[in-house]
KEKE-3310 file (N, C-alpha, C; in steps of 0.2 Angstrom, whole numbers, plus 5000, padded with zeros to 4 digits):
npx = (5005:5011:5020:5011:5004:5019:5020:5009:5011:5023:5020:5009:5018:5027:5018:5010:5025:5030:5019:5021:5023:5017:5004:5000:4995:4985:4970:4966:4972:4964:4950:4960:4957:4945:4941:4946:4940:4928:4927:4932:4923:4910:4918:4922:4911:4915:4923:4916:4914:4926:4931:4925:4924:4930:4928:4928:4919:4908:4916:4927:4940:4953:4947:4947:4957:4964:4956:4961:4975:4974:4973:4985:4996:4988:4985:4999:5008:5000:5005:5005:5012:5013:5001:4996:5003:5000:4988:4989:4993:4985:4978:4973:4962:4952:4949:4948:4938:4930:4932:4928:4914:4909:4918:4909:4895:4889:4898:4893:4878:4874:4880:4869:4859:4861:4862:4848:4843:4847:4848:4836:4828:4835:4838:4849:4860:4864:4863:4876:4883:4881:4888:4898:4901:4899:4910:4926:4942:4954:4972:4975:4974:4985:4994:4986:4986:4997:5002:4995:5000:4995:4991:5000:5003:4993:4981:4988:4981:4969:4966:4968:4960:4946:4951:4953:4937:4929:4929:4922:4910:4906:4898:4886:4880:4882:4870:4861:4859:4858:4849:4838:4834:4831:4818:4821:4824:4818:4813:4810:4811:4816:4828:4832:4844:4854:4862:4864:4876:4882:4885:4896:4903:4908:4914:4921:4934:4938:4943:4948:4959:4967:4973:4978:4990:4994:5000:5007:5018:5022:5025:5036:5046:5048:5055:5061:5074:5073:5067:5066:5073:5063:5055:5063:5066:5056:5044:5042:5042:5031:5018:5017:5007:4995:4990:4992:4981:4969:4966:4968:4956:4946:4948:4941:4929:4920:4923:4913:4902:4902:4895:4884:4886:4888:4873:4865:4871:4868:4861:4870:4882:4873:4878:4891:4884:4880:4892:4902:4895:4897:4909:4913:4904:4908:4919:4922:4913:4917:4928:4926:4915:4926:4937:4930:4924:4934:4941:4934:4937:4950:4951:4949:4955:4962:4954:4954:4965:4959:4949:4951:4944:4928:4915:4904:4910:4914:4906:4916:4928:4931:4933:4945:4954:4969:4977:4977:4988:4993:4985:4988:5000:4997:4986:4979:4973:4962:4951:4943:4939:4952:4962:4962:4971:4978:4986:4977:4964:4966:4967:4958:4949:4951:4949:4940:4934:4939:4937:4938:4939:4942:4938:4925:4921:4928:4915:4907:4904:4909:4894:4886:4892:4902:4898:4890:4876:4878:4893:4900:4896:4904:4917:4916:4921:4934:4937:4932:4937:4952:4957:4948:4951:4964:4966:4959:4968:4977:4971:4969:4982:4980:4971:4981:4992:4979:4970:4973:4981:4985:4994:5002:5016:5019:5026:5032:5020:5021:5033:5042:5045:5052:5063:5069:5069:5081:5091:5095:5100:5110:5119:5120)
npy = (4992:5004:5005:5010:5023:5030:5028:5032:5047:5050:5053:5061:5074:5071:5074:5084:5090:5094:5101:5118:5134:5144:5136:5131:5140:5147:5144:5152:5169:5168:5173:5183:5190:5193:5200:5214:5216:5218:5226:5238:5239:5243:5254:5263:5268:5271:5267:5255:5256:5256:5248:5251:5254:5248:5232:5214:5200:5205:5207:5220:5224:5225:5216:5205:5202:5196:5185:5179:5179:5168:5155:5153:5148:5132:5128:5125:5116:5104:5089:5092:5085:5073:5065:5060:5048:5043:5038:5024:5016:5001:5001:5007:5009:5006:5014:5025:5026:5025:5036:5047:5044:5045:5059:5066:5064:5060:5069:5081:5081:5079:5090:5095:5092:5095:5108:5110:5104:5113:5125:5129:5142:5153:5159:5161:5160:5147:5144:5149:5140:5126:5129:5129:5115:5109:5112:5102:5094:5102:5105:5110:5098:5089:5092:5090:5074:5072:5074:5063:5050:5045:5038:5046:5048:5042:5052:5063:5061:5061:5074:5080:5075:5080:5093:5096:5092:5099:5111:5107:5104:5113:5126:5119:5110:5121:5129:5118:5111:5121:5129:5123:5110:5112:5120:5133:5141:5154:5160:5171:5178:5182:5176:5178:5182:5175:5164:5152:5153:5163:5157:5150:5159:5165:5153:5148:5160:5163:5150:5145:5155:5156:5144:5143:5149:5143:5132:5134:5146:5130:5121:5128:5131:5121:5115:5123:5127:5114:5099:5098:5110:5118:5112:5115:5130:5138:5136:5137:5152:5155:5150:5155:5166:5161:5160:5173:5181:5174:5181:5195:5192:5187:5199:5209:5207:5207:5218:5225:5219:5218:5225:5223:5210:5209:5211:5199:5190:5177:5173:5171:5161:5148:5141:5136:5125:5115:5113:5108:5095:5091:5089:5077:5069:5064:5059:5050:5042:5037:5030:5021:5014:5012:5004:4992:4989:4985:4977:4964:4966:4960:4953:4944:4936:4928:4918:4904:4899:4904:4896:4881:4869:4870:4880:4889:4906:4911:4926:4929:4924:4928:4942:4940:4938:4932:4940:4933:4931:4944:4947:4940:4946:4956:4956:4968:4976:4983:4975:4972:4970:4969:4968:4977:4993:5005:5016:5022:5019:5028:5041:5041:5046:5059:5063:5064:5074:5085:5101:5113:5127:5141:5140:5141:5153:5164:5161:5165:5177:5183:5181:5184:5196:5205:5208:5200:5186:5174:5174:5177:5166:5158:5161:5154:5141:5136:5145:5135:5122:5119:5118:5109:5098:5094:5090:5081:5073:5071:5061:5051:5048:5041:5030:5024:5016:5013:5002:4984:4983:4981:4982:4991:4991:4984:4988:4996:4997:4987:4980:4989:4990:4977:4982:4993:4987:4982:4991:4997:4988:4987:4997:4998)
npz = (5002:5004:4995:4980:4985:4986:4971:4964:4971:4964:4953:4949:4953:4942:4930:4935:4932:4924:4916:4909:4917:4910:4905:4921:4925:4919:4920:4927:4923:4910:4918:4924:4913:4913:4921:4921:4909:4913:4924:4914:4909:4918:4924:4915:4903:4889:4884:4881:4865:4858:4849:4836:4819:4807:4797:4794:4790:4799:4810:4820:4814:4821:4830:4825:4820:4834:4835:4824:4827:4837:4836:4825:4833:4838:4827:4818:4827:4821:4812:4799:4787:4789:4784:4776:4776:4788:4788:4783:4791:4796:4808:4813:4807:4813:4825:4819:4815:4825:4835:4825:4823:4840:4839:4830:4830:4844:4854:4850:4851:4863:4872:4865:4870:4884:4884:4883:4892:4904:4899:4896:4895:4893:4879:4871:4878:4878:4864:4862:4869:4864:4852:4856:4857:4847:4837:4837:4846:4843:4842:4855:4864:4861:4871:4884:4879:4877:4890:4898:4892:4880:4863:4853:4840:4835:4839:4836:4819:4823:4825:4813:4806:4812:4811:4797:4794:4801:4794:4783:4787:4800:4797:4792:4804:4814:4807:4808:4824:4831:4824:4815:4819:4834:4832:4832:4818:4810:4796:4792:4803:4821:4819:4805:4803:4801:4794:4780:4772:4779:4790:4787:4778:4788:4796:4786:4785:4796:4803:4792:4785:4797:4797:4782:4786:4796:4791:4779:4789:4796:4783:4777:4787:4790:4780:4776:4786:4795:4803:4816:4821:4818:4829:4839:4839:4832:4833:4849:4850:4841:4848:4863:4858:4854:4868:4869:4861:4861:4877:4875:4867:4873:4885:4874:4871:4885:4887:4881:4883:4899:4906:4905:4907:4922:4927:4924:4929:4936:4930:4919:4924:4924:4912:4915:4920:4909:4903:4910:4918:4906:4901:4910:4906:4894:4896:4904:4902:4886:4893:4900:4893:4881:4884:4891:4878:4867:4876:4871:4859:4857:4862:4854:4846:4855:4854:4853:4861:4876:4875:4872:4865:4858:4863:4870:4876:4892:4902:4910:4907:4896:4899:4906:4898:4894:4903:4914:4922:4924:4936:4943:4949:4951:4963:4970:4957:4947:4938:4926:4910:4907:4897:4885:4878:4884:4880:4866:4872:4880:4872:4862:4874:4879:4864:4862:4875:4872:4866:4853:4855:4852:4837:4840:4847:4841:4829:4836:4841:4825:4822:4829:4836:4845:4858:4861:4871:4865:4861:4871:4881:4872:4880:4895:4887:4886:4899:4909:4902:4904:4916:4919:4911:4912:4927:4923:4917:4928:4932:4922:4921:4935:4931:4924:4932:4942:4935:4926:4911:4896:4886:4894:4906:4922:4934:4944:4953:4962:4962:4967:4979:4984:4976:4981:4993:4987:4983:4996:5002:4993:4994:5005)
capx = (5001:5014:5023:5007:5003:5021:5020:5005:5013:5027:5017:5005:5023:5030:5013:5012:5028:5026:5016:5026:5021:5009:5000:4995:4991:4980:4963:4971:4975:4957:4951:4960:4956:4939:4937:4950:4935:4922:4930:4933:4916:4908:4920:4925:4907:4917:4927:4913:4914:4931:4930:4919:4922:4932:4925:4930:4915:4905:4918:4930:4947:4958:4947:4948:4965:4964:4954:4965:4983:4974:4971:4987:4997:4988:4987:5005:5008:4999:5010:4998:5017:5012:4992:4992:5009:4996:4981:4994:4992:4979:4977:4970:4956:4943:4951:4948:4929:4928:4933:4922:4907:4912:4915:4903:4887:4888:4897:4884:4872:4879:4882:4865:4855:4864:4862:4843:4841:4849:4847:4830:4825:4842:4840:4856:4867:4860:4867:4885:4886:4882:4893:4906:4900:4897:4918:4928:4946:4961:4979:4980:4971:4991:4994:4981:4985:5002:5001:4992:5003:4990:4996:5001:5003:4982:4980:4990:4978:4962:4967:4970:4954:4947:4955:4949:4928:4926:4929:4914:4903:4905:4892:4880:4879:4877:4860:4854:4859:4856:4840:4833:4830:4825:4814:4820:4825:4813:4819:4806:4809:4823:4834:4831:4848:4858:4861:4869:4880:4885:4889:4900:4907:4914:4919:4931:4939:4941:4945:4950:4963:4973:4973:4983:4995:5000:5000:5013:5023:5025:5028:5040:5049:5052:5058:5071:5079:5072:5062:5070:5075:5059:5051:5065:5067:5051:5037:5042:5042:5025:5016:5012:5004:4988:4987:4988:4977:4964:4967:4964:4950:4941:4945:4937:4920:4922:4923:4906:4898:4905:4890:4879:4886:4886:4869:4862:4877:4866:4860:4876:4886:4871:4882:4894:4883:4881:4898:4904:4891:4897:4918:4914:4898:4911:4927:4922:4907:4919:4934:4922:4917:4929:4938:4924:4924:4941:4942:4933:4940:4958:4953:4947:4965:4966:4949:4956:4969:4956:4942:4951:4936:4923:4911:4905:4918:4911:4909:4924:4934:4932:4936:4952:4958:4977:4978:4979:4999:4996:4981:4993:5004:4995:4981:4976:4972:4955:4954:4937:4942:4961:4964:4962:4973:4977:4985:4970:4957:4964:4969:4951:4943:4954:4948:4933:4931:4941:4935:4938:4933:4942:4931:4919:4921:4926:4911:4901:4908:4908:4888:4881:4895:4907:4898:4883:4877:4882:4901:4900:4895:4908:4921:4917:4927:4940:4938:4932:4939:4959:4955:4945:4957:4971:4961:4958:4976:4979:4963:4971:4987:4977:4969:4984:4992:4976:4969:4977:4979:4984:5002:5006:5018:5018:5033:5030:5018:5023:5040:5045:5049:5058:5069:5072:5077:5088:5096:5095:5107:5118:5121:5125)
capy = (4999:5010:5008:5011:5028:5032:5029:5037:5053:5053:5052:5066:5076:5070:5076:5094:5096:5093:5107:5127:5138:5149:5130:5129:5148:5149:5145:5162:5172:5169:5174:5191:5194:5196:5205:5219:5217:5219:5233:5243:5240:5248:5261:5267:5265:5273:5261:5250:5258:5257:5243:5251:5256:5244:5225:5209:5195:5208:5209:5223:5222:5224:5211:5200:5200:5193:5176:5175:5176:5164:5150:5150:5141:5127:5123:5127:5111:5099:5085:5089:5083:5064:5065:5051:5042:5039:5032:5018:5014:4999:4997:5014:5013:5005:5018:5032:5026:5025:5044:5051:5043:5049:5068:5071:5063:5059:5075:5087:5078:5077:5098:5101:5090:5095:5115:5112:5106:5117:5130:5128:5147:5158:5154:5167:5157:5140:5144:5150:5132:5121:5130:5125:5109:5106:5113:5094:5096:5103:5104:5109:5089:5086:5092:5082:5067:5068:5072:5054:5046:5042:5036:5055:5046:5043:5060:5069:5059:5063:5082:5082:5072:5086:5101:5096:5091:5106:5118:5107:5102:5116:5129:5118:5106:5128:5130:5112:5112:5129:5132:5118:5105:5116:5124:5142:5145:5154:5165:5177:5181:5184:5175:5178:5186:5172:5160:5145:5157:5168:5154:5147:5163:5167:5148:5149:5165:5162:5143:5143:5161:5153:5137:5145:5151:5138:5127:5141:5142:5125:5118:5135:5132:5112:5114:5126:5122:5108:5097:5098:5118:5122:5111:5119:5138:5143:5132:5142:5157:5155:5146:5159:5171:5160:5163:5182:5182:5172:5184:5200:5189:5190:5207:5214:5204:5210:5227:5226:5217:5217:5231:5215:5206:5210:5213:5196:5186:5170:5168:5167:5157:5143:5141:5131:5118:5110:5115:5104:5088:5088:5085:5076:5067:5061:5057:5045:5038:5037:5029:5017:5010:5010:4999:4985:4986:4985:4972:4959:4967:4963:4942:4937:4932:4924:4917:4897:4901:4906:4891:4877:4868:4873:4880:4897:4905:4913:4933:4932:4921:4937:4950:4940:4934:4935:4945:4929:4931:4949:4946:4936:4950:4962:4956:4976:4980:4983:4970:4969:4974:4971:4964:4984:4996:5012:5020:5021:5022:5037:5043:5043:5048:5067:5067:5065:5077:5091:5105:5117:5133:5146:5142:5142:5159:5165:5161:5166:5184:5184:5180:5189:5203:5200:5210:5195:5182:5168:5177:5178:5159:5152:5162:5149:5133:5138:5144:5126:5112:5120:5116:5101:5093:5095:5087:5073:5070:5066:5056:5045:5043:5036:5024:5017:5013:5009:4996:4984:4984:4974:4986:4994:4984:4990:4987:5001:4998:4978:4980:4998:4990:4977:4987:5001:4985:4978:4996:4999:4981:4988:5002:4996)
capz = (4998:5005:4987:4978:4986:4984:4965:4963:4970:4959:4946:4951:4951:4935:4927:4938:4933:4913:4910:4909:4923:4910:4908:4927:4925:4910:4922:4931:4917:4907:4924:4927:4908:4911:4926:4916:4903:4916:4925:4909:4905:4921:4925:4907:4899:4886:4882:4876:4858:4856:4844:4831:4814:4798:4801:4790:4792:4801:4816:4818:4810:4827:4836:4820:4822:4838:4834:4820:4830:4844:4832:4822:4834:4838:4820:4821:4829:4820:4808:4795:4786:4791:4784:4771:4780:4796:4786:4776:4796:4794:4814:4815:4805:4818:4830:4817:4813:4832:4833:4819:4828:4845:4842:4826:4831:4850:4856:4848:4850:4870:4872:4864:4874:4890:4884:4881:4900:4909:4898:4892:4894:4889:4870:4867:4882:4875:4858:4861:4874:4859:4847:4860:4856:4839:4838:4840:4845:4836:4845:4862:4865:4863:4878:4888:4878:4878:4899:4901:4891:4876:4857:4851:4832:4837:4842:4829:4815:4828:4826:4806:4803:4814:4811:4790:4795:4803:4787:4780:4795:4806:4796:4792:4809:4816:4807:4810:4831:4834:4824:4815:4826:4839:4829:4832:4814:4806:4791:4792:4809:4823:4816:4799:4799:4804:4787:4780:4769:4784:4795:4778:4777:4797:4798:4782:4787:4804:4801:4784:4789:4801:4794:4778:4789:4799:4784:4777:4792:4798:4780:4775:4791:4789:4774:4776:4794:4798:4809:4822:4823:4821:4835:4845:4838:4826:4838:4858:4848:4840:4855:4866:4855:4857:4876:4869:4857:4867:4881:4872:4863:4881:4887:4868:4874:4891:4888:4878:4887:4904:4911:4907:4910:4929:4929:4924:4928:4937:4919:4913:4926:4924:4906:4916:4922:4905:4899:4918:4913:4895:4899:4914:4902:4886:4896:4908:4895:4885:4893:4902:4887:4875:4888:4886:4873:4865:4880:4867:4851:4858:4866:4848:4845:4859:4859:4855:4869:4881:4876:4864:4865:4851:4868:4875:4881:4898:4903:4917:4903:4891:4903:4910:4895:4890:4908:4921:4924:4927:4940:4952:4952:4954:4964:4972:4956:4946:4933:4920:4906:4909:4889:4883:4878:4889:4873:4862:4876:4882:4865:4860:4879:4878:4860:4865:4877:4872:4862:4847:4858:4848:4832:4845:4849:4835:4824:4839:4837:4818:4819:4832:4838:4852:4865:4863:4877:4865:4863:4881:4882:4870:4881:4897:4886:4889:4903:4912:4898:4904:4923:4920:4906:4915:4933:4920:4915:4932:4934:4917:4925:4939:4930:4920:4938:4944:4933:4924:4905:4890:4883:4902:4908:4929:4938:4949:4958:4964:4961:4968:4986:4983:4971:4986:4995:4988:4980:5001:5002:4989:4998:5012)
cpx = (5003:5019:5017:5007:5010:5023:5015:5008:5016:5027:5013:5012:5024:5024:5014:5020:5031:5026:5021:5018:5014:5001:4996:4993:4988:4971:4962:4972:4969:4953:4953:4958:4949:4935:4941:4941:4930:4922:4929:4927:4912:4911:4922:4921:4909:4919:4926:4913:4920:4936:4930:4925:4925:4931:4925:4927:4908:4908:4924:4936:4954:4954:4946:4954:4968:4961:4960:4973:4978:4975:4979:4992:4998:4988:4995:5010:5005:5006:5008:5004:5015:5004:4992:4998:5003:4991:4983:4994:4985:4973:4973:4965:4953:4945:4949:4940:4925:4926:4927:4913:4907:4913:4911:4897:4888:4890:4896:4883:4871:4875:4875:4857:4856:4862:4854:4839:4842:4849:4841:4826:4829:4843:4848:4862:4867:4863:4872:4887:4885:4884:4899:4904:4900:4909:4922:4933:4949:4967:4980:4974:4978:4993:4993:4985:4993:5006:5001:4993:4999:4994:4996:5001:4994:4980:4981:4983:4969:4963:4965:4962:4950:4947:4951:4942:4927:4926:4921:4910:4899:4900:4887:4876:4878:4870:4855:4854:4856:4849:4835:4830:4829:4822:4812:4822:4817:4815:4812:4807:4815:4829:4834:4838:4856:4856:4867:4877:4886:4888:4895:4907:4912:4916:4927:4934:4941:4944:4949:4960:4968:4976:4978:4989:4999:5001:5009:5021:5026:5028:5037:5047:5053:5059:5064:5075:5076:5069:5063:5073:5071:5055:5057:5064:5061:5043:5036:5041:5036:5019:5015:5007:4997:4984:4985:4982:4970:4963:4963:4958:4945:4941:4939:4931:4918:4921:4918:4900:4895:4897:4885:4878:4885:4878:4866:4865:4875:4864:4865:4882:4882:4874:4887:4891:4884:4888:4903:4903:4895:4904:4916:4908:4903:4918:4923:4918:4912:4926:4932:4920:4921:4935:4934:4926:4931:4943:4940:4935:4948:4957:4952:4953:4967:4962:4950:4961:4964:4952:4944:4944:4930:4916:4910:4908:4911:4913:4917:4928:4935:4936:4942:4955:4966:4981:4980:4985:5000:4989:4983:4997:5003:4988:4975:4975:4964:4955:4950:4940:4950:4963:4962:4967:4974:4979:4982:4965:4958:4963:4961:4947:4949:4951:4940:4928:4934:4938:4938:4936:4934:4938:4927:4915:4922:4922:4904:4900:4907:4898:4883:4883:4899:4903:4889:4883:4880:4889:4903:4901:4900:4916:4924:4922:4932:4943:4938:4936:4949:4959:4954:4951:4964:4971:4962:4962:4978:4976:4965:4977:4986:4977:4975:4988:4987:4971:4974:4977:4986:4994:5004:5012:5022:5023:5034:5028:5020:5030:5046:5049:5051:5066:5072:5075:5084:5095:5099:5105:5111:5122:5126:5130)
cpy = (5004:5014:5013:5018:5033:5034:5032:5047:5054:5053:5058:5071:5076:5075:5083:5097:5095:5098:5116:5131:5144:5142:5130:5136:5150:5149:5155:5169:5175:5174:5183:5194:5197:5201:5213:5220:5221:5226:5239:5243:5245:5253:5265:5268:5267:5268:5255:5251:5256:5253:5245:5255:5252:5238:5222:5204:5197:5208:5215:5221:5220:5218:5202:5197:5194:5187:5175:5172:5170:5156:5149:5147:5134:5124:5121:5122:5105:5097:5087:5086:5075:5062:5059:5045:5037:5036:5028:5014:5006:4997:5001:5016:5012:5012:5028:5031:5026:5033:5050:5048:5048:5059:5068:5071:5063:5064:5081:5084:5079:5085:5098:5097:5093:5103:5116:5111:5107:5124:5134:5139:5152:5154:5157:5162:5149:5140:5143:5141:5129:5124:5127:5117:5103:5110:5106:5099:5095:5098:5102:5104:5086:5085:5088:5075:5066:5070:5067:5051:5041:5038:5044:5051:5045:5049:5062:5067:5061:5070:5082:5081:5080:5093:5100:5095:5095:5112:5114:5104:5107:5121:5125:5113:5114:5125:5123:5112:5119:5132:5127:5114:5107:5120:5131:5145:5147:5163:5174:5182:5184:5184:5173:5180:5181:5165:5152:5150:5163:5163:5152:5151:5165:5159:5147:5154:5165:5154:5141:5150:5158:5145:5138:5146:5149:5133:5129:5140:5136:5122:5122:5132:5123:5112:5118:5126:5118:5103:5099:5106:5122:5119:5115:5127:5142:5143:5137:5149:5159:5154:5150:5166:5166:5162:5173:5183:5179:5176:5191:5200:5195:5196:5213:5214:5208:5216:5231:5226:5216:5219:5226:5211:5202:5209:5207:5188:5178:5169:5164:5162:5151:5140:5134:5124:5113:5107:5108:5096:5087:5087:5079:5069:5059:5056:5052:5039:5035:5034:5022:5013:5008:5003:4993:4986:4983:4979:4964:4960:4960:4953:4939:4932:4927:4919:4906:4898:4900:4899:4885:4870:4872:4874:4886:4897:4911:4920:4933:4928:4928:4942:4947:4936:4935:4936:4940:4929:4939:4951:4943:4940:4955:4960:4959:4977:4980:4978:4971:4973:4975:4967:4974:4988:5000:5016:5024:5023:5027:5043:5045:5046:5055:5067:5069:5070:5084:5095:5111:5124:5138:5147:5143:5147:5165:5166:5164:5176:5185:5187:5184:5195:5200:5203:5205:5189:5177:5170:5174:5169:5154:5155:5157:5144:5134:5138:5136:5121:5114:5117:5109:5094:5092:5091:5080:5068:5066:5062:5050:5040:5039:5029:5018:5011:5010:5000:4992:4982:4981:4978:4990:4987:4987:4988:4991:5000:4991:4979:4984:4996:4985:4979:4990:4995:4981:4985:4996:4994:4983:4991:5000:4991)
cpz = (5001:4997:4982:4980:4986:4977:4964:4963:4963:4954:4946:4948:4946:4930:4928:4932:4923:4908:4914:4917:4920:4906:4913:4926:4921:4915:4921:4926:4915:4912:4926:4916:4908:4916:4924:4911:4907:4920:4919:4906:4907:4923:4921:4902:4891:4879:4877:4868:4854:4851:4838:4825:4810:4801:4795:4796:4797:4809:4815:4819:4817:4833:4831:4819:4827:4839:4831:4823:4833:4841:4827:4824:4836:4831:4816:4820:4824:4813:4803:4784:4784:4789:4781:4775:4787:4792:4782:4787:4796:4803:4816:4810:4809:4822:4827:4815:4818:4833:4832:4822:4835:4844:4835:4825:4841:4852:4854:4850:4861:4873:4868:4870:4881:4890:4887:4890:4902:4907:4894:4890:4893:4883:4868:4870:4879:4868:4858:4866:4870:4853:4850:4858:4849:4836:4842:4839:4841:4844:4852:4864:4864:4866:4881:4887:4881:4886:4901:4897:4886:4871:4852:4843:4832:4835:4837:4823:4819:4824:4819:4804:4807:4811:4801:4788:4797:4799:4783:4783:4800:4804:4795:4798:4813:4814:4809:4819:4834:4831:4821:4816:4833:4837:4830:4824:4811:4802:4789:4798:4814:4820:4810:4794:4800:4798:4785:4776:4775:4789:4791:4778:4786:4798:4793:4782:4793:4808:4796:4785:4793:4801:4789:4782:4795:4795:4784:4784:4793:4792:4776:4779:4792:4786:4772:4781:4798:4803:4814:4826:4824:4825:4839:4848:4836:4833:4846:4855:4845:4846:4862:4863:4854:4863:4875:4864:4860:4875:4879:4868:4868:4882:4884:4874:4881:4892:4884:4881:4894:4909:4911:4909:4918:4931:4929:4923:4936:4934:4917:4917:4928:4918:4912:4918:4916:4902:4905:4917:4908:4897:4904:4911:4898:4890:4900:4907:4892:4888:4897:4899:4880:4880:4889:4883:4867:4871:4873:4861:4853:4859:4860:4849:4849:4862:4860:4860:4874:4882:4870:4865:4863:4859:4867:4879:4887:4898:4906:4913:4899:4894:4905:4906:4893:4898:4914:4926:4927:4934:4945:4954:4955:4958:4966:4966:4952:4937:4928:4915:4903:4901:4884:4883:4881:4884:4871:4865:4877:4878:4863:4868:4880:4872:4859:4868:4876:4866:4857:4851:4857:4843:4837:4844:4842:4829:4829:4840:4831:4816:4823:4840:4846:4860:4864:4867:4874:4866:4871:4881:4881:4874:4887:4897:4885:4897:4912:4908:4900:4911:4923:4917:4910:4922:4932:4918:4919:4933:4928:4920:4934:4939:4930:4927:4942:4941:4929:4913:4901:4887:4886:4905:4916:4933:4943:4955:4966:4965:4965:4975:4985:4979:4975:4990:4995:4984:4987:5006:4999:4992:5005:5011)
residu = (MET:THR:ALA:GLN:ARG:SER:GLY:PHE:LYS:ASN:ASP:MET:ARG:VAL:VAL:PHE:GLY:GLU:LEU:SER:LEU:VAL:ASP:LYS:LEU:LEU:PRO:VAL:TRP:ILE:ILE:LEU:ALA:MET:VAL:LEU:GLY:ILE:VAL:LEU:SER:VAL:TYR:VAL:PRO:GLN:SER:ARG:SER:ALA:PHE:ASP:GLY:ALA:LYS:VAL:VAL:ASP:VAL:SER:ILE:PRO:LEU:ALA:ILE:GLY:LEU:ILE:VAL:MET:MET:ILE:PRO:PRO:LEU:CYS:LYS:VAL:GLU:TRP:GLU:ASN:PHE:PHE:LYS:PHE:PHE:LYS:LYS:GLU:SER:TYR:LEU:LYS:GLU:ILE:LEU:ILE:SER:LEU:PHE:ILE:ASN:TRP:ILE:ILE:GLY:PRO:PHE:LEU:MET:PHE:GLY:LEU:ALA:TRP:LEU:THR:LEU:PHE:ASP:GLU:ASP:GLU:TYR:ARG:THR:GLY:ILE:ILE:MET:ILE:GLY:LEU:ALA:ARG:CYS:ILE:ALA:MET:VAL:LEU:LEU:TRP:ASN:HIS:ILE:ALA:ASP:GLY:ASP:ASN:THR:LEU:CYS:ALA:ILE:ILE:VAL:LEU:ILE:ASN:SER:LEU:MET:GLN:VAL:VAL:LEU:TYR:ALA:PRO:TYR:GLN:ILE:PHE:PHE:CYS:TYR:VAL:ILE:SER:GLY:ASP:TYR:ASP:SER:SER:GLY:VAL:ASN:SER:SER:VAL:SER:TYR:PRO:LEU:VAL:ALA:LYS:SER:VAL:ALA:PHE:PHE:LEU:GLY:VAL:PRO:LEU:GLY:PHE:GLY:LEU:LEU:ILE:ARG:PHE:ILE:SER:ILE:TYR:THR:ILE:GLY:HIS:LYS:ARG:TYR:GLU:LYS:SER:ILE:LEU:PRO:PHE:ILE:SER:PRO:TRP:ALA:LEU:ILE:GLY:LEU:LEU:TYR:THR:ILE:VAL:VAL:ILE:PHE:ILE:GLU:LYS:GLY:ASN:ASP:PHE:ILE:LYS:GLU:ILE:GLY:SER:ALA:LEU:ARG:CYS:PHE:VAL:PRO:LEU:VAL:LEU:TYR:PHE:MET:ILE:MET:TRP:PHE:GLY:THR:PHE:PHE:VAL:LEU:ARG:TRP:LEU:SER:ASN:TYR:SER:ASN:VAL:ARG:SER:SER:THR:LYS:LYS:CYS:SER:PRO:ILE:GLU:SER:PRO:ILE:SER:GLU:GLU:THR:LYS:LEU:LEU:CYS:GLY:CYS:GLU:SER:LYS:ILE:GLU:GLN:HIS:PRO:ASP:LYS:TRP:THR:THR:GLY:CYS:ALA:ALA:ASP:TYR:ALA:THR:THR:ILE:THR:GLN:THR:PHE:THR:ALA:ALA:SER:ASN:ASN:PHE:GLU:LEU:SER:LEU:ALA:VAL:ALA:ILE:SER:ILE:TYR:GLY:ASN:GLY:SER:LYS:GLN:ALA:ILE:ALA:ALA:THR:PHE:GLY:PRO:LEU:LEU:GLU:VAL:PRO:ILE:LEU:LEU:ILE:LEU:ALA:PHE:VAL:ALA:LYS:TYR:PHE:LYS:ILE:LYS:PHE:ILE:TRP:GLU:ASP:VAL:GLU:ASP:SER:ARG:ASN:ILE:ASP:GLU:GLU:PRO:LEU:GLN:THR:LEU:SER:THR:ASN:GLU:ASP:ASN)
# end
């Protein structure tokens, strides 16, 4: 028991140590940006009109620059050069299909249901929350997956697919989920200004422009100075601009709407409820369902070994097939689904629970205005996603220790004490 606790504490120190100071303080920076915008909005009323002027896609140019800047760094981290190479691996085909189903069917419908369940009387906030669920994960999830020891190659593939599919699907999804399916869309009424061409134009601009810059920066840098120098020199310079652009955008949003936000803060904070529920349900639901399903997939090849006689295999035999020796070595661990693969399971878990909050925020501002309730709701995405998924990265590391996995050779929990004893004897 002492060895287990020591191993868990060591893992937690490693996980937290892998984060930069900026990443650890990201929720704090976001809260401070919101507070600054609200203070300026309430006590410096003239600041609310400071960003009026020339516009592009119905967004003021200064704000549009901020929205584009915050999206370029994540897209620079995507391994676009390996796109076709990844798809040659047949082992990833099943995982890709599972990810497509979770990300583009389960995720949007779950957020839609939770938004209506908790914000049934707040149309504008509800729309902003639904838009977060429609924007599937891109580069930010690479960090959580790396911390949790997931399959980095599979994660890169899913990020590539989601990045490209958003260009095609986000606009029709926004119209369908926010208006058509809910019955709110009325071509002659209050929503007449929201049309497919408007949404498509917003998505094309605020995803297409950063995507173009990201591709150019990555490919030009790799082919001129090499991949290693790009990773060591260029990315460290580019990465901070995502946070700068995000904080700048949040300040601008709350400058214009901060005064109204204070007056109806109760309704605004209700947006936290569907978001927290969404992250928890998607993460834990994906984890346990895929652990159970992948176990059955992995034991198919071992069916004859588990049951040489052609007879029905019991539930218990399926769940333990190939794990008997590990169970004997680690009797204190959870064994159900022990033939599951940790790396792929945890990658699917984080890509399912993560969202491209930058895109949802940019499109919300473009369509409804930077002072709209939809835009305010969209800002809650990064505010909650960052700390929650950081905590879940710790949970994943704990599950890696607590469960038995097919691909995890865990020698630390059980063997740590004997090794420590041996080391002590050698020193003596």
